[in-house]
C-alpha positions, -999 to 999 in steps of 0.1 A, spaced: -39 -248 -839 -79 -248 -828 -66 -236 -795 -46 -209 -815 -74 -198 -838 -95 -195 -804 -71 -173 -786 -66 -149 -816 -107 -150 -821 -107 -139 -781 -80 -112 -789 -98 -99 -817 -129 -96 -798 -112 -82 -769 -101 -54 -792 -132 -46 -809 -150 -42 -774 -123 -14 -765 -126 1 -798 -166 4 -793 -159 16 -754 -134 44 -773 -160 52 -798 -191 55 -769 -162 81 -750 -156 100 -780 -194 107 -789 -200 115 -755 -173 139 -753 -184 152 -786 -218 157 -777 -207 175 -746 -186 200 -767 -210 204 -788 -236 218 -759 -209 239 -749 -207 251 -781 -242 259 -787 -244 278 -753 -215 301 -762 -231 307 -793 -263 318 -779 -249 340 -754 -228 357 -779 -258 363 -800 -276 379 -770 -248 399 -761 -244 413 -795 -280 421 -793 -282 440 -763 -255 460 -773 -271 467 -805 -299 480 -788 -279 497 -762 -259 517 -790 -292 525 -809 -312 533 -779 
């Protein structure tokens, strides 16, 4: 019975480690997407300002 409990605990720990790895990967991907979105927003704002200045000028 103790061997069964030990095996189950090892399996649970393995699953937890896999979930930690997945969470780290998801967080890394989210950070990359956030950086890309920020760059696009800044680019669009700069382009809009240039267009407005061109129209007014």
